[in-house]
C-alpha positions in Angstrom: -28.7 -33.5 29.4 -28.3 -31.3 26.4 -29.2 -28.2 28.4 -26.6 -29.1 31.0 -23.9 -29.4 28.4 -25.1 -26.2 26.8 -24.9 -24.4 30.1 -21.4 -25.7 30.8 -20.2 -24.6 27.3 -21.7 -21.2 27.8 -20.1 -20.7 31.2 -16.7 -21.9 29.9 -16.9 -19.4 27.0 -17.9 -16.5 29.3 -15.1 -17.3 31.8 -12.6 -17.7 28.9 -13.5 -14.4 27.3 -13.4 -12.7 30.7 -10.0 -14.1 31.5 -8.7 -13.1 28.0 -10.1 -9.6 28.5 -8.4 -9.2 31.9 -5.0 -10.3 30.6 -5.4 -8.1 27.5 -6.1 -5.1 29.7 -3.1 -5.9 32.0 -0.7 -6.1 29.0 -2.1 -3.1 27.2 -2.3 -0.8 30.3 1.4 0.1 30.3 1.2 1.2 26.7 -1.9 3.3 27.5 -0.2 4.8 30.5 2.9 5.8 28.5 0.9 7.3 25.7 -1.5 9.3 27.9 1.4 10.3 30.2 3.3 11.8 27.3 0.5 14.4 27.1 0.3 15.2 30.8 1.9 18.1 32.7 4.9 17.4 35.0 2.6 18.0 38.0 0.1 15.5 36.8 2.8 12.9 36.1 4.5 13.3 39.5 1.2 13.5 41.4 0.8 11.0 44.3 -2.8 10.5 43.1 -2.6 9.1 39.6 -4.6 10.7 36.8 -6.1 7.8 34.8 -7.1 10.3 32.1 -5.3 13.6 31.5 -7.3 16.6 32.7 -5.1 18.9 30.7 -3.6 17.8 27.4 -0.3 19.4 26.6 2.4 19.0 23.9 5.3 20.2 26.0 6.9 16.8 26.3 7.0 16.4 22.5 8.2 19.9 22.0 11.1 19.2 24.3 11.8 15.9 22.5 12.0 17.6 19.1 13.7 20.8 20.1 16.7 19.6 22.1 19.1 18.8 19.2 19.2 18.8 15.5 20.8 16.3 13.0 20.6 15.3 9.4 17.3 13.4 8.8 19.3 10.6 7.1 22.9 9.9 6.4 23.7 6.8 4.3 27.1 5.3 4.7 28.1 2.8 2.0 29.8 -0.1 3.8 33.5 -0.5 3.5 33.9 3.0 1.9 34.0 6.6 3.1 31.1 7.6 0.8 28.1 9.0 2.6 25.0 11.0 1.7 23.3 13.3 4.2 19.8 14.7 4.2 18.3 18.0 5.5 18.7 19.1 9.1 15.8 18.0 11.3 15.1 17.4 15.0 17.5 14.8 16.3 14.6 12.7 17.6 13.4 12.1 14.1 16.9 11.1 13.0 17.1 8.7 15.9 13.8 7.2 14.9 14.9 6.9 11.2 18.1 5.2 12.4 16.2 2.7 14.5 13.7 1.9 11.9 16.4 1.4 9.2 18.4 -0.7 11.6 15.5 -3.0 12.5 14.1 -3.3 9.0 17.5 -4.0 7.4 18.3 -6.6 10.1 14.9 -8.2 9.6 15.2 -8.5 5.8 18.8 -9.7 5.8 18.2 -12.1 8.6 15.1 -13.6 7.0 16.9 -14.1 3.7 20.0 -15.7 5.1 18.2 -17.8 7.7 15.7 -19.1 5.2 18.4 -20.2 2.8 20.6 -21.7 5.5 17.7 -23.4 7.2 16.5 -24.9 3.9 20.0 -26.2 3.1 20.5 -27.8 6.5 17.0 -29.4 6.4 16.9 -30.7 2.8 20.5 -31.0 1.5 22.9 -33.7 2.4 26.6 -32.6 2.5 29.7 -33.3 4.6 29.6 -31.5 7.9 25.9 -30.8 7.9 25.3 -32.3 11.4 28.4 -30.6 12.8 27.4 -27.3 11.4 23.9 -27.5 12.9 25.3 -28.6 16.2 27.6 -25.5 16.2 24.6 -23.3 15.5 22.6 -24.8 18.4 25.6 -24.2 20.7 25.9 -20.6 19.5 22.3 -20.0 20.6 23.5 -20.6 24.2 26.5 -18.3 23.9 26.1 -15.0 25.8 26.4 -11.9 23.6 28.9 -10.5 26.1 31.4 -13.3 25.3 31.8 -12.2 21.7 31.5 -8.5 22.3 35.2 -7.7 22.2 35.8 -9.7 19.0 32.8 -8.0 17.4 34.0 -4.6 18.4 37.5 -5.1 17.0 36.0 -6.6 13.8 33.7 -3.6 13.3 36.6 -1.2 14.0 38.9 -3.0 11.5 36.2 -2.8 8.9 35.8 0.9 9.6 32.1 0.3 10.5 32.3 1.3 14.2 29.9 4.1 15.0 27.8 3.4 12.0 24.4 1.7 11.8 26.0 -1.2 10.0 27.9 -2.1 13.1 24.7 -3.0 14.7 23.0 -4.6 11.7 25.7 -7.1 10.5 26.1 -9.0 13.9 22.4 -9.6 14.0 22.2 -11.0 10.4 23.9 -14.3 11.4 21.4 -14.9 14.2 21.7 -18.7 15.2 18.1 -18.8 16.4 16.8 -17.7 13.0 18.7 -20.5 11.2 17.4 -23.0 13.8 13.8 -21.8 13.5 13.8 -21.9 9.7 15.4 -25.4 9.7 12.5 -26.7 11.8 10.0 -25.2 9.4 11.9 -26.5 6.3 11.8 -30.0 7.8 8.1 -30.1 7.1 8.5 -29.5 3.3 7.3 -32.7 1.5 10.1 -34.3 -0.3 7.8 -35.5 -3.1 7.0 -31.9 -4.1 10.7 -31.1 -4.4 11.3 -34.2 -6.4 8.5 -33.4 -8.7 9.9 -29.9 -9.2 13.3 -31.4 -10.2 11.7 -33.8 -12.6 10.0 -30.9 -14.2 13.4 -29.3 -14.8 13.5 -26.8 -11.9 16.9 -25.8 -10.7 17.9 -25.3 -7.0 17.0 -21.6 -7.0 13.6 -22.2 -8.7 12.8 -25.1 -6.4 13.6 -23.0 -3.3 11.7 -20.0 -4.6 8.6 -21.7 -6.0 8.2 -24.8 -3.6 10.1 -24.2 -0.4 9.6 -20.5 0.1 5.7 -20.5 0.1 5.6 -23.4 2.6 8.0 -21.7 5.1 6.4 -18.3 4.7 4.7 -18.5 8.1 8.1 -19.2 9.7 9.6 -16.2 7.9 6.8 -14.0 9.2 7.4 -15.2 12.7 11.1 -14.7 12.3 10.5 -11.2 10.9 8.7 -10.2 14.1 11.3 -11.8 16.4 14.2 -10.2 14.5 12.6 -6.7 14.3 11.9 -6.7 18.1 15.3 -8.2 19.0 17.1 -5.6 16.9 14.9 -2.7 18.1 15.4 -3.6 21.8 19.1 -4.5 21.6 20.1 -1.6 23.7 23.4 -3.1 24.9 24.8 -3.6 21.4 23.7 -0.2 20.3 25.3 1.4 23.4 28.7 -0.2 22.6 28.7 0.3 18.8 27.2 3.8 18.5 28.4 7.0 20.1 27.9 10.2 18.0 24.6 12.0 17.9 23.9 11.3 14.2 24.1 7.5 14.7 22.1 7.1 17.9 18.9 5.1 18.0 15.8 6.3 19.7 16.5 4.5 23.0 20.0 5.8 23.2 18.9 9.3 22.2 16.3 9.4 25.0 18.9 8.1 27.5 21.3 10.9 26.4 18.6 13.6 26.8 17.7 12.1 30.2 21.3 12.3 31.3 21.6 15.9 30.3 18.5 16.9 32.3 16.9 16.1 35.6 14.5 13.2 35.8 11.8 14.1 33.2 9.2 11.3 33.0 7.2 13.2 30.5 10.2 13.4 28.1 10.8 9.6 28.6 7.1 8.8 27.9 7.1 11.0 24.8 10.1 9.2 23.4 8.7 5.7 24.4 5.4 6.6 22.6 7.3 7.6 19.5 9.4 4.4 19.6 6.4 2.1 20.1 4.7 3.1 16.8 6.9 1.1 14.4 6.8 -2.0 16.5 3.0 -1.9 16.6 2.9 -1.5 12.8 5.3 -4.4 12.2 3.4 -6.7 14.5 0.0 -5.9 12.9 1.5 -6.6 9.5 3.1 -10.0 10.3 0.8 -11.3 13.1 -1.2 -13.5 10.8 1.8 -15.7 10.1 1.8 -16.9 13.7 -1.4 -18.8 13.2 -0.9 -20.2 9.7 0.1 -23.8 9.3 3.4 -24.9 7.8 1.6 -26.7 4.9 -0.3 -23.6 3.8 -0.7 -23.8 0.1 0.5 -27.4 -0.3 -1.3 -29.6 -2.7 -3.3 -32.3 -1.0 -2.8 -35.8 -2.4 
């Protein structure tokens, strides 16, 4: 009987590992194909017989990517002013990558801060209009972005932020999904711990920083990944809000280069490989928070 259960358990583990390995390969294969394709010659890329591994490694695609245009490496615009600071001239592709990383990281940080505070207040504070406010946030989650595009565009223009990176950052900061997610995590904060902190003389900020924040940290990590990827991949908003070469993101820059030339899959793969690096790094940093429990670090009583 024991041998039978042992055999079933072994078979189950083998089948599970094999299934996971197959799915992992299927999901990772497009990334592998893009990275290896960026080092292939045009003939190898367009060949009817696919080359699973490049027979000839070339850097022509990256040379074309970094030699088409030049732009300042960075150009910081202070919001609501005409003050800006520009860096040295570099290949435009590097500037596009810097723009995209700055946009995604700034959106991630600001969204996590505002969503954590708003979610905590909606979950643990009692004030007039709390239910109505949360209901409006839930309704906003179902609102298509295209519906508010014209008001957003006019607002960014009136604030003189159009065609700057801030025009893409600020609309993402008030992400309704982020507030909703953080409220659900904050609901699990034990009320006894907050009461004990208040009895010890902790104010609202100290209670939030020392009690609530450590307990909702897994939610913040998950929201950080969601926000970073959402901001990075928001091609539609970037296309509407950004137009000049100096403000383009990596996806818009590659699309612009593609429009100026014939179909060049090697150039596209080189740009896609460059754009994939920051997302992989961010995911590796924050992936552990997906598996941590909401009560991590809580005192057991």
